[in-house]
C-alpha positions, -999 to 999 in steps of 0.1 A, spaced: -369 780 505 -363 754 478 -377 762 443 -397 732 433 -422 720 407 -445 692 419 -462 667 397 -485 641 412 -502 610 398 -523 581 409 -516 548 392 -544 538 368 -565 507 377 -552 487 347 -516 496 355 -522 484 391 -537 451 379 -508 446 354 -482 451 381 -500 428 406 -502 401 379 -467 405 365 -449 407 399 -473 383 418 -480 410 444 -511 419 464 -524 454 464 -510 461 498 -475 452 485 -475 479 459 -454 509 468 -462 532 439 -500 536 437 -495 572 448 -465 591 434 -450 626 434 -422 640 414 -403 670 428 -384 689 401 -359 716 414 -330 736 400 -298 721 415 -285 688 428 -280 703 462 -316 713 464 -325 677 454 -309 664 486 -323 692 507 -358 683 494 -351 646 502 -342 656 538 -374 676 541 -395 647 528 -379 623 553 -385 647 581 -423 649 573 -429 612 568 -411 581 578 -392 564 549 -398 528 540 -366 508 548 -347 495 518 -367 516 492 -342 545 488 -321 547 457 -297 574 447 -294 575 409 -278 609 410 -246 598 426 -247 565 407 -266 571 374 -280 542 353 -261 531 323 -284 551 300 -278 584 319 -310 584 340 -306 604 373 -330 608 401 -335 603 438 -362 576 446 -377 570 480 -409 556 494 -426 572 524 -453 561 549 -479 587 541 -512 595 558 -532 564 569 -499 545 564 -504 545 526 -470 542 508 -461 572 486 -433 570 460 -413 602 457 -389 610 428 -366 641 431 -346 654 402 -334 686 385 -350 701 355 -322 688 333 -326 653 347 -363 655 342 -359 664 306 -335 635 300 -359 611 318 -389 623 297 -372 628 263 -344 602 264 -306 603 261 -307 626 231 -317 654 255 -280 654 267 -269 669 235 -294 698 236 -280 708 270 -245 705 257 -253 727 227 -267 754 251 -233 757 267 -239 737 298 -209 715 306 -214 677 306 -216 659 339 -206 623 345 -241 610 337 -241 628 303 -207 614 294 -218 580 305 -250 583 283 -230 593 253 -206 564 259 -236 541 262 -251 553 229 -217 549 212 -215 514 227 -250 506 213 -237 514 178 -207 492 183 -228 464 197 -252 466 167 -224 464 143 -209 433 161 -243 416 166 -256 399 135 -290 391 150 -314 420 155 -333 400 182 -301 395 201 -292 432 198 -327 441 213 -321 417 242 -287 433 249 -303 467 250 -331 456 273 -304 443 298 -290 478 300 -324 496 300 -342 475 326 -316 460 350 -317 452 386 -285 470 393 -254 458 411 -230 485 421 -193 476 422 -161 494 430 -129 493 411 -95 495 430 -93 531 418 -126 539 436 -147 542 404 -183 529 406 -196 505 379 -233 498 376 -241 464 362 -272 443 357 -283 416 382 -263 384 381 -234 402 364 -200 385 367 -165 396 372 -160 392 335 -188 417 328 -171 442 351 -138 437 332 -156 447 299 -174 475 316 -140 490 327 -126 487 292 -129 462 263 -91 455 263 -93 446 300 -121 421 293 -103 406 263 -72 398 284 -89 389 317 -79 357 335 -92 360 370 -105 385 396 -100 396 432 -132 403 450 -126 422 482 -90 410 480 -99 373 476 -90 354 444 -121 345 424 -129 332 389 -143 353 361 -177 337 365 -180 348 401 -210 371 408 -200 400 431 -227 417 452 -232 455 455 -206 473 475 -177 449 468 -144 460 452 -135 439 422 -99 439 407 -95 423 373 -63 402 368 -51 403 332 -24 386 311 -11 398 277 -15 362 263 -51 357 275 -79 358 251 -117 351 251 -130 315 247 -165 303 237 -173 292 273 -173 329 283 -207 332 265 -221 308 291 -219 333 319 -214 368 304 -245 389 310 -240 424 296 -246 432 260 -212 449 257 -193 418 270 -213 393 248 -209 414 216 -172 418 221 -167 380 228 -188 370 198 -169 394 175 -136 380 186 -147 344 182 -161 351 148 -128 366 137 -109 336 151 -133 312 134 -127 329 100 -89 327 105 -90 291 115 -114 283 87 -90 297 61 -61 277 75 -81 245 77 -97 250 43 -63 255 28 -51 222 42 -82 204 30 -80 219 -6 -43 212 -8 -49 176 2 -77 172 -24 -55 187 -51 -25 165 -41 -47 134 -44 -55 145 -79 -18 151 -88 -18 189 -86 -14 217 -60 -28 251 -54 5 267 -66 1 248 -99 -33 263 -106 -29 293 -130 -40 326 -114 -65 332 -143 -81 298 -138 -84 305 -100 -99 339 -107 -124 324 -132 -135 298 -106 -140 325 -79 -160 347 -103 -182 318 -115 -190 310 -78 -196 346 -67 -165 346 -44 -145 377 -39 -113 362 -26 -95 329 -23 -99 332 15 -137 331 11 -134 298 -9 -111 283 18 -135 293 46 -165 279 27 -146 245 24 -138 244 61 -173 252 71 -187 224 49 -204 246 24 -182 233 -5 -167 198 -10 -129 200 -13 -128 171 -38 -153 189 -61 -135 222 -59 -102 205 -66 -116 187 -97 -130 219 -110 -97 238 -106 -78 210 -123 -103 210 -151 -98 248 -155 -61 245 -161 -42 229 -132 -13 209 -144 -10 173 -132 24 171 -116 21 136 -101 25 104 -121 -4 87 -104 -32 97 -81 -29 87 -45 -48 89 -13 -44 122 6 -27 123 39 -47 128 71 -53 163 83 -40 166 119 -61 183 145 -50 197 178 -83 207 194 -75 244 190 -95 247 158 -122 271 171 -156 271 155 -149 247 126 -146 215 145 -172 198 167 -172 164 183 -201 140 178 -224 137 208 -232 102 197 -197 88 204 -176 115 222 -142 110 206 -111 118 227 -75 121 217 -61 87 210 -93 73 195 -93 64 158 -114 92 142 -130 103 110 -145 136 100 -177 145 81 -184 179 66 -217 194 78 -229 225 59 -225 256 80 -210 237 109 -177 226 96 -162 192 104 -180 169 129 -155 144 144 -167 108 151 -150 77 164 -144 52 136 -166 26 155 -194 51 160 -228 35 149 -236 67 128 -205 63 107 -222 36 86 -250 60 76 -226 89 70 -205 66 47 -233 68 22 -220 103 14 -183 96 8 -178 131 -7 -183 145 28 -158 123 45 -125 140 57 -95 119 66 -83 134 100 -62 123 128 -49 137 161 -19 159 162 11 150 184 3 179 207 -34 181 216 -50 209 236 -79 211 260 -103 188 278 -127 165 261 -161 152 271 -165 114 276 -194 95 290 -192 63 311 -218 37 320 -211 25 355 -230 -5 369 -229 -4 407 -241 -21 438 -272 -2 449 -263 9 485 -259 42 504 -227 62 496 -220 45 462 -224 77 442 -200 95 465 -175 67 463 -175 67 425 -173 105 423 -143 105 446 -125 80 424 -131 102 393 -118 132 412 -87 113 423 -79 107 386 -79 145 381 -111 145 360 -141 168 364 -177 156 365 -201 175 342 -232 155 348 -244 123 364 -278 105 362 -294 72 369 -308 53 339 -317 21 358 -322 15 395 -332 -18 411 -331 -32 446 -297 -48 442 -280 -28 414 -281 5 396 -267 20 364 -253 55 363 -241 76 334 -212 100 342 -203 128 318 -167 137 326 -138 157 312 -105 139 301 -74 150 283 -69 118 262 -76 81 259 -50 71 285 -65 96 310 -99 80 304 -84 45 309 -70 57 342 -104 71 353 -121 38 345 -94 18 363 -98 38 395 -136 34 393 -132 -4 390 -109 -5 421 -136 10 443 -151 -25 450 -187 -11 446 -187 -14 408 -198 -44 387 -187 -28 354 -174 4 337 -180 10 300 -177 39 275 -212 52 267 -231 50 244 -207 24 229 
């Protein structure tokens, strides 16, 4: 016989009502009104008990889950099944060992009590310890306590997806997890250098969402690194925390470099330089402003928390020697688009490389880039101390958002015609919407991605050549 301890329960009326309301189910759709837990001594007896239960009553199709073979991320293990009981009433059955029951009732800390009693750790215990260690790392890398709680909830209450690695290992991930989440689940270093994936041998992007049972191979490259767009589709707390931590580090590095250029430009305009500021004067300024290091000052400048002209004036007043004969206008700071986290582009005018641009410091956000002809520049000019002279570098990286107002003849197929012209110009469409629509004509707004002003001009020219367009203009200008 199989040594077993049986615990039964009937779901409380309030619990039944809550589940019916929360999951929008009828009473007949509930599968766990009646429940039994079978606690035995070994894993082998768990599976034997499952076979006995299935021989007595017919199991409900699709309701069996094996959390012993594939434990949850937090170490939970059990066999779950639902049977058609007497009078066709569904009965939920959970089967587990005494150790598994203790962990389920007392939490992951119970793993250590078993380990201390000399029982060797199984894969679920090792996984639970790794999960707890990962929580500590995630908490350290997540500045917001609410975000940390959300990350933990994803791991505690997931609708699991079970994926295989090429080595045959099983990874349990939450619902809607992507290939990128799997990469970070395998190892943080794999995630940090991921570039693509193969799902069942077919090439796929990192944002692809595999389904249970598929084999996912992560393709990496030594030069690859996370980018902010990954946060748009990463699901697991581990992946999101690692990406945020990396981007925060990059932002700090870029802020120091950009802040250095801004301060040097302001000092140069005043006839001095950072090297000309005596160390004791610099130390005094840092101490007076509660700054520990020069890097903190430079980062503050780049993020718009301090005005470079004011800092330069204070440093010169504290002892910076004037090395220039006369003051002169500072040179423009060149941007390449690779400045992560300290540059943003105005949604009011959507500047692209090749446009004449100007920057304005926004506290906490860094520099917001506008086109010179942007209507908001006149209002921003009322705060000249926030103005930053910037220009495009000779080598600019990335794609830039631009919006077009397209006036078309209102007839079937016109949207497809214009979209095809945009695609032929090697531009992606982010969004499209109608803002006016009449019997004879319509006006559409296309949000597209371009590399520079010439690329944008090519897109506009191809749209005009479609013969269904009355006019193409940059929007909102």
